[in-house]
KOLFI-358907 format. One record per residue: x, y negated, z negated of N, C-alpha, C in turn. Coordinates in steps of 0.05 Angstrom, whole numbers, plus 5000, padded with zeros to 4 digits. Layout:
N
XYZXYZXYZ;...
//
This chain:
642
681523697423681223577396679623317399;678123237378676622997379678322767386;677322597406679022397418679922177398;678322097380679121887360681421987343;681322237333683422337316686022377333;685622467359688022517375689522267381;688222047382689621797389690521647364;690221747341691221627316693021817301;695121907316696922107303698322007279;699421757280701021667257699121637233;696721567237694821547215694321807202;694022017220693422277209696022407197;698422327205700822417193700922307164;700122057161700121937135698222077117;695822147128693922297113695022557104;696322707123697522967116699522937094;701122727094703122677074701822647047;699622507046698222467020697022727011;696122887028694823137021696723347012;699023377026700723607020702723546999;702823296989704723236969703323126943;701123256935699823156911701423256886;701023136863702423216840700723366820;698623486830696823646812697623926812;700023996804701024256801703224266781;703924516772705924536752708724466762;709024456788711624376799711224116815;709423936808708723716824710723496823;710023286836711723046838710822836817;709622916796708322726778710222586759;712822646761714622516743715322236752;714522056735715221756742717321666723;718921846713721121766695723621716712;725321546702727821486716730021676706;731621766723733921936716736421806727;738621856713741221756724741621476717;743821376724744621096718743720916741;744420666738743620466757744820516784;747120636786748420696812746820886829;744921036815743421226830740721106841;740220856833737520746841737620666870;735520746884735320686914733220486919;731220456901729120266905727920186877;726619956877725119886853722319796860;720319896844717519836849716419716823;715419476822714519356798716619356775;719119336783721219346764722119616756;720719826765721420096756723120226778;725320356770727220466790726220716802;726920776827726621046839729621136845;730321346833733021436835733521646857;736021696863736721896882735922176871;736022206845735222476833732222516838;730622306834727822326839727322396869;728722256887728422306915729022606921;731322706911732022986915729923166905;728723116882726623286872724123286889;723523036900721123026918721623176943;724123156954724723296978724823596975;725623686952725823976945722924076943;721123916931718323996928716924016955;717423816971716123816998717124037015;719824097014720924337028719624597018;719224616992717924866982715124896993;713624676995710924697004710824767034;712624637050712824707078713624997083;715425087067716425367069714225557064;712425497044710225657037708125657060;707925417074706025397096707025547121;709625517127710525617154712025867152;712725977127714026227124716726237139;717126447154719626497168720226277189;718326147198718525937218719625677207;719625667180720525417168723525347174;724125107181726825027187727524787169;729324817150730024597131731124347145;732224397170733524177185731423947193;728824027193726823837199726723607178;727823667154727923457133730423287135;732423377152735023247152735023047176;733022867176733122647197732422397182;733222157192732721907180729721857176;728121957196725221927195724022087172;724922327169723822497148724622387120;727222287118728122187092726521927085;726021757105724521517100721621577093;720521777105717821857099717521937070;719322107059719322187031719521947013;721321767020721721537003719221357004;718021317027715521157029713421277011;713321537012711221666995711821616965;714321636957715021576929714321286922;714921106939714220826935711220786932;709720916949706820896948705720996922;706721236914705921366889706621176865;709021066866709820876844708120636844;707520516867705820286868703020326856;702020566864699420646852699520676822;701820796812702020836784702120556769;703720376781703820116768701119986767;699620006788696919886789695020026770;695320286766693520426747694120326719;696520286712697220176686696019896683;696319736704695319466703692319456700;690919656712688019646711687019796685;689019886669688220026643686620276648;687220416670685720676677686620886657;684721046649685421256628683821506636;684721736625683521996630682722106604;680222196601679322316577680622586571;680922666546682122906538680623146551;678023126550676423346562677023386592;677223176606678023196636680723316640;682723226622685323336623685323626619;683923706598683723996591682424156613;680324036626678924186648680924226672;682524016677684424036698686524256694;687424276669689624476661688424756663;686124786650684925056652684125156679;683824956698683125026725685325116742;687825106731690225206745690125506748;690425606772690225886779692226046762;691426266750693126446737693426386706;692126166696692526116668690226196652;688126306663685826416649685726716653;685726876632685727156635682927276642;682827536646680327676652678227636631;679027586607677227556585676227276583;677127096602676126816602677526636584;679626736570681126576551683626446565;684226206556686626066567689126196556;691026256574693526386566695626176559;695626096534697425886527700425966529;701026216525703726306526704726286555;703126376574704026356602704326066610;702425886600702525606606705225496598;705925546572708625446563710925566578;710625816585712825956600713325826627;711125786642711325656668712525376666;711825236645712924956642715724976636;716625166619719325196612721125256635;720025396655721425466679722025216696;720324996692720824756705722224546687;723024636664724524466646722724256633;720224326628718224146617716924276592;716024096575714424186551711624116558;709624236544706724166548706223866544;707523746526707023456522708023296546;710323366557711323226581709623266604;708723516609707123556632704423426629;703123436607700623326603700623026605;702822896596703022606600703122546629;704722696643704922636672702422706688;701022916680698622986692696422776688;696322676663694522456656694922206673;697422146677698221916694697321976723;697822206732697122276760694022256765;692522346745689722346747688722056747;690021886732689221606731689721486759;692021556771692721466799690521556819;689721816815687721936833685021776832;684521656808682121486807682221266826;684621136829684920916849684621026876;685821246882685421366910682521406916;681121536898678421596903676721356906;677221136890675620906890675920766917;678320766929678620636955677520806977;678121066979677421227001674421297002;673221296978670321376978668621146988;669720916990668020687000667820677030;669520817045669520807073667220977085;666120887107663821037120664020957150;663121157166663021107195660221017202;659920767214657420697224656220887243;653720947240652521157256652721087287;652420837294652520757322655320807333;657320757315660120807326660621107330;659721257310660121547310658521667334;656121577338654321677361655821607388;656821367390658121287415660521457422;662121497401664621657406663921957412;661822047398660922327404659822337432;658222127441657322137468659522147488;661721997483664021987501665322277501;665422397478666622667476664822877490;662222837491660423027504660022977533;661022737543660422657571661522877591;660022947609660823157630661223027657;663323097670663922997696664123237717;662623197738662723407759664923337777;666923517782669423437796670223657816;671323577837672623757858675523687861;677223897866680023847867681123907895;682923737905684323787929687223787923;688524027925691324057915693324057939;695323907938697623907957699924067944;700224317953702124507941704824457954;706924457937709824437948710424657967;709424897963710025117980709125078010;707024908012706124838040708024658054;709824538040711624348052714624448052;715024688043717724788041719124808068;717624888088718824918115719824648127;718724428115719524168127722024048112;722924178093725324098079727724158094;729523968100731924008114734223998093;735224228085737324238064740024208076;741624028065744423978075746324068054;748824128061750824198041751223968019;750923728027751223508009749023507987;746623577996744423597977744923807957;745824037966746424267947748624177927;750824067937752923997920752123777898;750423587909749523377891747823487869;746023677875744423797854746023957836;747924107845749624267827751324077808;752323867819753823687802752023547781;749723457789747923317771746723497750;746223757756744823917738746624147729;749224087723751224287717750324467692;749024347674748224507649746624737655;744924727678743224947685744925197693;747525147700749125377711751525447691;751125367666753125417647752825697634;755125817629755226067613755725977584;754126057565754525977537757226097526;758325967506760626067492759926347480;761926517480761526777469764126867455;763627037434766027127419765727427412;768027557412768127827399769327797371;768127897351769127857324769528127309;771128117289771328337270770028237245;768928397228767928317202767828547183;767928487157767728667135765428567116;764128757104761928687085762528827058;762428667037762528777010759928746997;758628966989756128966977755929176955;753929156938753529366917753229626930;751829636952751329896966754030026976;755829836986758329926996759930036973;759829916950761430016926760030266917;757430276917756130516907756730766923;757230736949757830966966760631086959;762230926945765031016939765031156910;762831136895762831226867761831516866;763231686850762631956845761131976819;759132136816757532186792757732466783;758432526758758632806749755932906739;755833176738753333296729752733226700;754933196684754533126656753232846653;754132656670753132396670750132396677;749432566696746632596704745032706681;746132916668744533036644744232836622;746232686616746132486594744032276601;744132176626742231976634739332076632;738932326640736332436639735232456610;737032556591736132556563735632296551;737332086559737031826547734531686558;733631756581731431606595729131796602;728732016585726932216591724132116593;723431916576720831806578720031686603;722031566616721431446642720831636664;721431886660720832096680718332246673;716832156653714332286646711832146657;709832286657707132176665705332196642;704331976631702531986608699932116615;698432206593695932336598694032136611;692532246631690532076643687732236641;685632066640682932176637681132056658;679232216667677232136686674532106671;673131896673670731846659668631726676;666131776668663931636681662431486658;661131266665659831116643657230986654;655430936636652930786642653230526625;652930296638653230036624650629896624;649929786600647729596597649129326590;648829146610650228886607649328726584;651328576571650628386550652628156555;651527916562653127696569654627576545;656927466549658527356526657027126513;656927136486655526926472652626966471;651627216476648727256476647627246447;645127156446643727126420643327406408;642527386382641927646367639527786380;637627626389635127756403636027896427;637627766444638627886469640228136464;641928126444643628366437641928586427;640028526412638028736402636528866424;635628706444634228816467635928996483;638528906488640429076504640929336491;641229326464642129556449639629756450;637229656448634829826448634629956476;635229806498635029936523637230136527;639630096516641730286518641130536503;639830516479639030746462637030916477;635230796493633230946508634731106530;636630976544638131116564639831346551;641031296528642531506515640731746508;638331686498636531906493635932076516;635531946539635032096564637432266571;639932156567642332306574642632546555;642032506529642232726510640232956517;638032866529635933066535636733246559;637933106580638733246604641633156611;643633256596646533166600647533226629;646433436641647333506668646533316689;644633126682643632916701645032656696;647332656683648732386675649132226701;650032336723650532186746648032066758;645832216758643332106769642331886751;642531926724641631716706643431456710;646031496713647731276717646931116742;646331266764645631126789643030966786;641231066768638730936766638730716744;640430746723640230576700642530386695;645030476705647430326698647430046712;648229846697648229576708651129496716;652929686718655529636730655429696760;655129476776654629506805657029646819;659429636807661529756820661630056819;660730186796660830476793658230606794;655930466790653330586790652830746817;653430646841652930796864654531076865;656631096850658231346848657531506823;655131456813654331616788655931526764;657031276764658331176741661331256740;662231396761665231496761667131276762;669231286744671331076743673931196751;674031436761676531576769678431596746;680931696752682931736731684131466721;684931436697686231216687687731286661;689931136656691431186631690830976611;692330986589692030796568692930516576;691530316568692130046575690729936600;689030126612687730036637684929916630;683729996609680929926603680929746577;678629616573678329446549678529636525;679829536502680529716480678229876468;675829776462673729956451673030186470;672930126496672230326516674430536517;676930446518679230626520679430816496;679030696471679230846446677131056446;674731006456672731216456673331426476;674331376499674931556520676931766510;679031656497681431836490680731986464;678331946452677532096428675732326437;674532306459672432506469673832746479;672532976478673433216490672433246518;673433436533672533476562669633526561;668233376579665233406584663633306560;664833186540663433086517662332806524;659832736514658532486519658632336493;659332076496659531906471656831796463;656831666439654531506432654831236445;653431026433653730766445656430646437;657830536457660430406453660030126462;660429946443660229656449662929526457;662929366479665329226487664428936495;666128786506665528516514663628516537;663328726550661528756574658728836567;658428966545655829066537655929326523;653929506527653829766515654329986534;656230166528656930396546656130646536;655430826553655131116548657131256565;659031416553661331516567661331816567;662131936590662632216592665432266603;667132426590669632506601669432736619;670132696645669532916665672133066672;674532976666677033106673679232996656;681233166650683633086635686033186649;688232996654690733086663692633046640;693733266630695533236607698133096614;699533006595702232866599704033076611;705932996629707833186641710433046645;712533206649715233096655716333236680;717733066696719133186719721733306709;722533526722724933666713727433526722;729733586710732233466718732833516748;732333746759732733786786731133626805;728633556795726833396811727833106813;729033016793729732726791732632686795;734332896800737132866801738032666823;736932676847737932476867737332186859;735032146846734331876836736231786814;736931956796738731916775741531836785;742432006804745131946817745131676830;743031606844743031346857742931126836;741431166814741230946794743930916780;745331136775747931116761750030956780;749731036805751630906826751130596826;748530536825747730236827748830106802;748430216780749330096754752330056754;753830266762756730236764757630036784;756230036807756929846828756429566819;754329516806753629256795755829156776;756929336759759029256741761629196755;762029356777764629316792764629076810;762129006818761828796839763228526833;763028436809764128186802767028176807;768428386796771328406800772128446830;770528616843771128666871770628426888;768628256881768028006897770327806894;771527796871773827606867776127706884;776627966882778828076898778328046929;775928086937775128056965775827766974;774827566959775227286967778227216968;779627306948782527236947784027366969;783327596976784927756997784327647024;781927587031781427487058782627207062;782927057039784126807041787126807042;788326977026791326997023792527127046;791227337056792327477080790327427103;790327177113788427067131788627167160;790927297167791327377195790027657202;788827777182787728057189785728127166;783728277173781728387155782628657144;784828767155785629047147786429047117;787928857107788628877079786328887061;784128727065781828747046780328997051;780129097075778729347081780129577069;782829577069784329797057784129777026;784329537015784329516986781729596974;779529526987776829576974775329806989;776829947008775730167022773130087037;773429887053771229777068771729837099;769529847114769829907143769829637158;771629617178771829377195770029447219;768029257222766129287244766729087266;766029147290766528957313763728907327;763428657337761028587352761828387373;760728427397761428267420759028097428;759527897445757427727456756027547435;757627487414756327307392756527017400;754326867393754326577398753926447370;754326177370754126037345751225997335;749326067352746526067342745426347338;743826387318742826667312741326767336;741627027340740127157362737327247351;735127137361732527217350731727507355;733127627374732527907380734228107362;736027997347737628187330736028277308;736428537297734828637275735528487251;733528487232734028337207736328437189;737228687194739328807180742228717191;742128587214744628497226745828267212;747628317192748728097176750327897192;751627997214753327817231751427597243;748827627242747027427254746227217234;747327227210746727027189747826757196;746126537195747026277203749626177189;749626227163751926137147754526287157;754326537164756726677173757526577200;755526527219756226427245757526167245;756425987226757825717223760625737215;761225937198764025977188765726097211;764726287225766326417246766926217269;765026037276765425857298766425587288;767325567263768425307254771025267269;772025017271774224947287776825107279;777325127252779525257242779625557251;777325677247777225977253777526017284;776425827300776725867329779625827338;780825617327783525547337785625737327;785525817301787625977289787026277290;784426337294783426607292784026727265;783926557244784226657216781626767206;781826917184779427007171777826767161;775126817161773326617148773726657118;772626467103772626507074770426727067;770226817044768027007036765326867036;763526967052760926817055758726997043;757126887024754927037013752627027031;751927257043749727257062747327387052;747427487028745027607015745927636984;743927686967744727746939746627966936;748827936922750928136917752028236945;752328076963753228146989755127937000;757727997003759627817015760527897041;761327717059762227787085764327607094;766227717109768427547121768927647150;769727477168770127567194772427397207;773127467231775127337245774727357276;775427157291775127157321777327347332;776427537348778427707364778727587391;776527517404776627407431774627197434;775226967448773326747450773226637478;770826607488770426497515768826237512;769926007517768525757514766225727535;764725527531762625467551763925427578;762825547599763925527626761725487646;762525367668760525317690761025527711;758825657719759025857741759825727766;761525837783762425717808760025667826;760325457842758225387861757525617881;759625757890759125977909757526207896;757626227870756226437856753226367853;752626107852749926027845748725877869;750025887892749025727914746125787923;745426047922742626127930740626007911;741426017884739525907864739125607869;741425467874741325177878739625117902;739825267922738325217947735325227941;734525447925731725477917730725237901;732325137884731524917867731324657884;733124617902733124377919730624377935;729924617948727624637966725224577949;724924687924722624647907722324357900;724624217894724523947886723623767909;724923817932724223647956721323697965;720423957963717824027972715723877954;716323847928714523707910714323417917;716623307926716723027935714922987959;715123167979713623138002710523187997;709923367979707223427971706023167958;707523037940706622797927706122567948;708022547966707822337986705322378003;704722618010702322678026699822638009;699922717985697422677967696922397962;699022227958698621937954697421797978;698321898002697221788028694221848030;693722108023690822198025689122048005;690221997982688721847959687921567970;689921437982689421177991687321158013;687321368030685321388051682521428040;682321608020679721668008678521437993;680321267982679121037968677920837988;678820868014677620688035675120798046;675121068050672821208062672521478049;670221518036669921788022669522008042;670722238036670622478052671122718035;669122898033669223118016670623368029;671523338053672823558068675323648054;675523918050678024028039677924058008;676123947995675823967966674824237959;675624327934674724577924671924567912;671124797900668524817888668324617865;665824517860665324327838665724467810;666824327791667024417764666024197747;664824287724663824087705665724107680;666923867675668923847653668023637633;668923667609668623457588670923457571;671023267551673423247534673823507516;671723657514671823917497671924157515;672024127541672124357560673424277586;675924357591677424267615677024447638;675824687634675224887657677524917675;680024957664682225037679684024817690;683124567688684724337697687124307678;689524277690691824237673692023967661;693923927644694123667628693923417644;695823357662695723117678693323077693;692323307706689923287723687523227705;687223357682685023317664684923027654;687222927645687522657636686722457658;687522507682686922337704683822327710;682522557708679722567712678122417689;679022447665677422327643678022037640;680221937651680921657649679821497675;678921647694678021507719675721327714;675521107729673320917728671021047743;668821097729666521227742664121047744;664720777743662620587746661320607774;662920707794661820747820662521027830;660421177838660921457847660521477877;661921677891663921837878666521667873;667821767849670321637841672721827848;674921697857677221847865679421797846;681022007838683321987820685522187829;688022107826690222287833691922337809;693422547811695222637789697722777800;700022697790702522837798702923067780;702823307791703123557775706023657775;707823497781710723567783711023797802;712324017794713024237812710624377822;708224337811705724467820704524297843;705624057848704723907870703123657863;701423577879699823337874696923397879;695123297859692323367861690723107864;688523127879686622907881683923027871;682522847855680122937843677822757853;675522877860673222737870671022777849;670322567836668322577814665622487826;663722677827661122607840658822567821;659222647796656922607778658022577749;656622397733657222367705654622387690;654622557670652122597654652722677626;650922647607651222737580650523037579;651823187562651223467557648223497550;646923697562644123747556643623837527;645523997516645224097489647023947470;645823837449647323697429648223887408;650923877402651924047381651923887354;649723907340649323747316651523787295;652224047289654324077268657023957277;657623987301660123847312660023557309;657823437316657523147314657723067285;656623207266656923137238659823147230;661223357239664123387233665723147245;665023067269666322827281665822577265;663422547256662822307240664422307214;664722557202666422577178669422527184;670222607208673022557215673622247218;671522117230671821817233671921687207;670121777189670021657162672721707147;673821947150676222007138678621837149;678621787175680621627187680421337178;677821237176677520957166678320947137;677721147121678621147093681621127091;683021267109685921267108687020987116;685620867135686420607145686220397120;683920437106683520257083685520317061;686320567057688220637037690920527045;691720537070694220427079694320127073;692119987081692019697075692219637046;690919797029690919757000693719796989;695120016999697820066991699619846999;699319737022701019507031700619267011;698119227002697619006983698919066957;698819316948700019396922703119376924;704219446947707219416950708019136947;706518956960707218666958707018576929;704818666917704318576888706518686870;707418946876709419066859712218966866;712518806887715018696896717118916900;716519096919718319306925720919206934;723119306924725819216931727519466937;728619466962730419686970733319626960;734419806945737019756934739319846952;738920086962740920206981739720436996;740720517020739520737036739620997021;737721157028737521427016740021607024;741221727006743621887013742622157023;744222267040743522537050743422727027;741122867024740823036999742123307003;743423406980744523666981742523886983;739923816979737724016981737724137008;738423967029738324077057741224177062;741424437070744124547075745324407098;747924337095749424207117750924407132;750124457156751424667173754224577183;754924337177757524247186759724317167;758824397142760924457120761924737126;
//
């Protein structure tokens, strides 16, 4: 990675925070209203409070964004640290300070700009190009907001963004600085390696019993066997209840008659068309010209109807269907624009329409095939109906069964048999379970659920071997379990692992001897240069390490090359000790202009963020930020200790 950016990690983290937590979305952080009473206030900025409720909302929003970014790899516990909590609060304070300054500067947003921002939200403009106001209001209602509330907050956010842009857009990277940094990045060093391998010194290691015992005692965790448990568990789910339900033939017949329409397939038609485009809002002259062109094509079709496909390929302006002779395949009602659909379903098989006008232009249509409406028979859909009825009945029974399940596993806590007998559930057994989920377990393994494992390995469940409470591990799925057998963490006996310990001691001591020999050779080479024993020369740069590992590469690039040849050493830990002989330093022959431009932009971006940080610090002082109390641990992050 580009060196400047790599060495400014905290700066880039702040940049990331500003980027991934914007408030320009329907679920954004744009609310600058206070909620709750004074007891919930955790900070004040410009006299305006930041409450715990606002913090929880900000944390919830940021978690949602990270979950969307990382998917299944997302871990909510990354937000449950003092650093993460402080970071979210700092961002809220920065946003609030910017908001206060925007008001002080009398920054405003024009109605046209606000409207453009809203209509630019994905999914709010339909295929016809019209704004879907109903969906807009529906999405806001899901967030507990009205259009007026959202628009006021968005207007405020856009005003704040004016401040952001004004500060960051002023930063630039001086060309000389950018060129110098890019030159450093492109600098190539010709290097040879002399490696002192631990394996070459293994025979010189004298292992004593005391050394083995000392290593075993010091590194005991390497030889631990993890805790393991054998458990029993039962699962109550809608599927489990459905499997117990019987469905009569009469119920199936009644369901079929009541829902017959859902087992039918509506009529479908296959059509081909020729389209002469007419853009939306076209003038009368343009419309007249398009219609005249369409009439000429229609006359040609009327003259030779058998050549419809050829004429479509030559004359249709629908780029999607023209190569296929205008074919649109089968479709049902509701799939096409209304005027087009109405014309298609009025035509007879192989009949050709006159000109049909739609929002897209003028169509000439031919119906090429018709699939009449049909119904699947009762015998064909009986298995589906039986399953549907079972699911419906199970859903109705689940609530009552769930209450009984929870009460029984709690009241008769010494065994799962009472609840299994009462609700006709199967008791399952699994061995080798640990308190952390097994990544190799199949997704269907409910016993691998983190919430369930926390409950099973809780102190009370371990000591008393009582049933856990009913744990919801999935929608409409409850689970309870109990420890049958438990083996705590144990250390394998020394006699059992002595051979492994010996190997580790030899490896560790060999690395020490290799390092000692390497450092002695390094000292000698700094006195008198000698290329004997070094490997083939490699050319490396900050963008190409050519196989050198991390410590070795860093040592080569940090070496003082004012006098050549230069010598550098690096401790490679268990891989040994390496000495590097740098014989040549030169600039890359070929300049990567696009990459250099990107590096210049990265430098400008980093400088912009530095200026923004400085500006925010000034705003915070001006707004007299006051911390009222520490941020409380948010209920948004699940507490595994509960």
